[in-house]
C-alpha positions as CSV (number, residue, x, y, z in Angstrom):
1,D,361.7,200.8,-85.8
2,I,363.8,203.7,-87.3
3,L,363.1,207.4,-87.3
4,Y,365.6,209.8,-88.9
5,A,366.2,212.7,-86.6
6,Q,368.7,215.0,-88.2
7,V,370.5,215.7,-91.5
8,G,373.6,217.7,-91.5
9,S,376.3,218.8,-89.0
10,G,375.5,221.6,-86.7
11,S,379.0,223.1,-86.9
12,L,379.2,222.9,-90.7
13,D,375.7,224.0,-91.4
14,H,375.9,227.0,-89.1
15,G,379.1,228.0,-90.7
16,K,377.6,228.1,-94.2
17,W,375.6,231.3,-95.1
18,G,374.1,230.7,-98.5
19,R,371.5,228.9,-100.5
20,P,370.8,225.2,-99.7
21,E,371.9,224.5,-103.3
22,E,375.4,225.6,-102.4
23,M,375.7,223.3,-99.4
24,T,377.9,220.7,-101.0
25,M,379.8,219.6,-97.9
26,A,379.1,216.3,-96.2
27,R,375.6,216.2,-94.6
28,P,375.4,213.0,-92.5
29,A,372.1,211.6,-91.4
30,Y,371.3,210.5,-87.8
31,K,368.6,208.1,-86.8
32,L,366.7,207.0,-83.7
33,T,366.1,203.3,-82.9
34,A,364.8,201.2,-80.1
35,S,368.3,201.2,-78.6
36,K,368.8,204.9,-79.3
37,P,365.4,206.4,-78.6
38,G,364.0,209.9,-79.0
39,S,360.4,210.0,-77.8
40,D,360.4,213.8,-77.6
41,L,361.2,214.1,-81.4
42,A,358.9,211.2,-82.3
43,M,356.0,212.8,-80.4
44,E,356.6,216.2,-82.1
45,Q,356.4,214.5,-85.4
46,A,353.3,212.5,-84.4
47,A,351.7,215.8,-83.4
48,A,352.6,217.5,-86.7
49,F,351.3,214.5,-88.7
50,A,348.0,214.5,-86.7
51,A,347.6,218.2,-87.3
52,G,348.4,217.7,-91.0
53,Y,345.7,215.1,-91.1
54,L,343.1,217.7,-90.3
55,V,344.4,220.1,-92.9
56,F,344.4,217.6,-95.7
57,K,341.1,216.0,-94.7
58,D,339.1,219.2,-94.0
59,I,340.7,221.9,-96.2
60,C,342.6,220.2,-99.0
61,N,339.9,217.4,-99.5
62,D,342.7,214.8,-99.9
63,A,341.4,212.0,-97.7
64,S,344.0,209.5,-99.0
65,Y,347.0,211.6,-97.9
66,A,345.3,212.6,-94.7
67,D,344.9,208.9,-93.8
68,T,348.6,208.3,-94.6
69,L,349.5,211.1,-92.2
70,L,347.3,209.7,-89.5
71,D,348.6,206.2,-89.9
72,N,352.2,207.5,-89.5
73,A,351.2,209.6,-86.5
74,K,349.9,206.5,-84.8
75,Q,353.1,204.6,-85.6
76,L,355.3,207.4,-84.3
77,W,353.2,207.6,-81.1
78,E,353.6,203.8,-80.5
79,F,357.3,204.1,-81.2
80,A,357.7,207.0,-78.7
81,I,355.7,205.2,-76.0
82,A,357.7,202.0,-76.3
83,H,361.1,203.7,-76.5
84,Q,361.3,206.7,-74.1
85,G,364.4,208.9,-74.1
86,K,365.7,212.3,-75.2
87,Y,366.7,212.5,-78.9
88,S,369.8,214.6,-78.1
89,S,371.1,211.9,-75.9
90,S,370.9,209.5,-78.8
91,V,372.0,211.9,-81.5
92,T,375.0,213.6,-79.9
93,A,375.5,215.7,-82.9
94,A,372.4,217.6,-81.9
95,S,373.2,218.1,-78.2
96,G,375.5,221.1,-78.8
97,Y,372.9,223.0,-80.7
98,Y,369.4,221.8,-79.9
99,Q,369.6,219.9,-76.7
100,S,366.4,218.4,-75.3
101,F,365.9,218.8,-71.6
102,N,363.0,216.4,-71.0
103,V,360.4,214.4,-72.8
104,T,357.3,215.1,-70.7
105,D,355.8,218.0,-72.6
106,E,356.3,216.3,-76.0
107,N,354.7,213.1,-74.7
108,C,351.7,215.1,-73.7
109,W,351.6,217.1,-76.9
110,G,351.7,214.1,-79.3
111,S,349.1,212.4,-77.2
112,L,346.7,215.4,-77.2
113,W,346.9,215.8,-81.0
114,L,346.1,212.2,-81.6
115,Y,343.2,212.4,-79.1
116,K,342.0,215.5,-81.0
117,V,341.8,213.7,-84.3
118,T,340.8,210.2,-83.2
119,G,338.8,210.7,-80.0
120,E,340.4,207.6,-78.6
121,Q,340.5,207.7,-74.8
122,K,344.0,206.0,-74.5
123,Y,345.6,209.1,-76.0
124,L,343.9,211.5,-73.5
125,D,344.8,209.1,-70.6
126,E,348.5,209.2,-71.8
127,A,348.4,213.0,-72.2
128,K,347.2,213.4,-68.6
129,K,350.1,211.3,-67.3
130,W,352.6,213.8,-68.7
131,Y,350.7,217.1,-68.3
132,D,352.5,219.9,-66.6
133,P,350.3,222.6,-64.9
134,A,353.3,224.9,-64.0
135,P,353.7,228.3,-65.7
136,D,355.5,227.9,-69.1
137,W,359.0,229.3,-69.3
138,G,358.5,230.0,-73.1
139,M,357.2,228.0,-76.0
140,S,360.0,227.0,-78.5
141,W,361.5,224.0,-80.2
142,D,362.0,222.3,-76.8
143,D,358.9,223.5,-74.9
144,V,355.2,223.1,-75.7
145,I,353.8,223.3,-72.1
146,I,351.5,226.3,-72.9
147,G,350.4,224.5,-76.0
148,N,349.4,221.5,-73.8
149,Q,347.6,223.7,-71.4
150,V,345.5,225.4,-74.1
151,L,344.8,222.2,-76.0
152,M,343.9,220.3,-72.9
153,Y,341.3,222.9,-71.9
154,N,340.1,223.1,-75.5
155,L,339.6,219.3,-75.8
156,T,338.2,218.6,-72.3
157,G,336.4,221.8,-71.3
158,D,337.6,221.2,-67.8
159,S,337.9,224.6,-66.0
160,Q,340.8,223.4,-63.9
161,Y,343.1,224.0,-66.9
162,I,342.1,227.6,-67.1
163,A,344.1,228.3,-64.0
164,N,347.2,226.8,-65.6
165,I,346.8,229.0,-68.7
166,E,346.3,232.0,-66.4
167,G,349.4,231.1,-64.4
168,T,351.5,231.1,-67.6
169,F,350.3,234.4,-68.9
170,N,350.4,236.1,-65.5
171,D,354.1,235.2,-65.6
172,W,354.5,236.6,-69.1
173,M,352.4,239.8,-68.9
174,P,353.7,243.0,-67.3
175,G,354.2,242.4,-63.6
176,G,355.3,238.8,-64.0
177,S,358.7,237.3,-64.1
178,V,359.5,238.0,-67.7
179,P,361.2,241.4,-68.2
180,Y,360.2,243.9,-70.8
181,T,362.2,246.2,-73.1
182,P,361.5,249.9,-73.0
183,K,359.2,249.7,-76.0
184,G,357.2,246.7,-74.7
185,L,358.7,243.4,-75.9
186,A,358.4,240.5,-73.5
187,Y,362.2,239.7,-73.4
188,R,362.7,236.2,-72.3
189,L,366.2,235.5,-73.6
190,Q,368.9,237.1,-75.8
191,W,368.9,234.3,-78.3
192,G,365.7,234.4,-80.4
193,S,363.8,236.9,-78.2
194,L,361.2,237.5,-80.9
195,R,360.7,233.8,-81.2
196,Y,359.6,233.4,-77.6
197,A,357.4,236.5,-77.6
198,S,355.8,235.6,-80.9
199,N,355.2,232.0,-80.0
200,M,353.6,233.0,-76.7
201,A,351.5,235.6,-78.5
202,A,350.2,232.8,-80.8
203,A,349.4,230.7,-77.7
204,A,347.6,233.7,-76.2
205,L,345.4,234.0,-79.3
206,L,344.5,230.3,-79.1
207,A,343.6,230.7,-75.5
208,A,341.5,233.7,-76.4
209,E,339.7,231.7,-79.1
210,S,338.9,229.2,-76.3
211,G,337.3,231.9,-74.3
212,V,340.1,232.5,-71.8
213,H,340.4,236.3,-71.2
214,P,339.8,237.0,-74.9
215,D,340.1,240.8,-74.8
216,E,343.2,240.9,-72.6
217,Y,345.0,238.1,-74.3
218,R,344.3,239.4,-77.8
219,K,345.5,242.9,-76.9
220,W,348.7,241.5,-75.4
221,A,349.4,239.2,-78.4
222,Q,348.7,242.1,-80.8
223,C,351.3,244.3,-79.0
224,Q,353.9,241.6,-79.2
225,I,353.4,240.8,-82.9
226,Q,353.3,244.5,-83.8
227,Y,356.6,245.0,-82.0
228,A,358.1,242.1,-83.9
229,L,356.8,243.7,-87.2
230,G,358.5,247.0,-86.4
231,D,355.9,249.2,-84.9
232,G,358.3,250.1,-82.1
233,G,360.6,251.8,-84.6
234,R,364.4,251.8,-84.2
């Protein structure tokens, strides 16, 4: 069982501003194994492959490639369940740039996506083991808690998950813990502030599509995206 987790050196890659074709320096590859696990990364890839399965099956009409993606998603899920651990603990070259803080939300995320495409109960049971009902700090490369909250409600229809979604967005909307800039951006963090606001806006739109405060959440999401696109001016 081997999963390649990273190609390139964080220090060298961040120091190069130019086209990929000009990156001629050494670019080492780092892998995850049973003895050096990374269930968080494996579950993220399982989720991506499962989502890709739906795209290639239903939109691209490529059933063969869709099945390949689903087979690999299942293998990655099994790999992650069998070998738990943070990828950045195994790939130390990643820890200084994209450190993982836990594996819980990714375990839930990968399991939910496989439940969505297969309907197999074992995936939902596993997702519920790792599910976090707490308000989400902010969706990013290391945090998919709000994604789990929305997807869990979407897949189960259980109203208890609505309260978790509301808890997250009560925290993110004006009056919650997330501060706002003078022109209305939900400003979670200096680094990648638009990333957090835009990701949470996307999650709000998905929640709205599921019938959770559709008018309020769509309006808030629109304001965040319009700010990101420049409507606030200079």
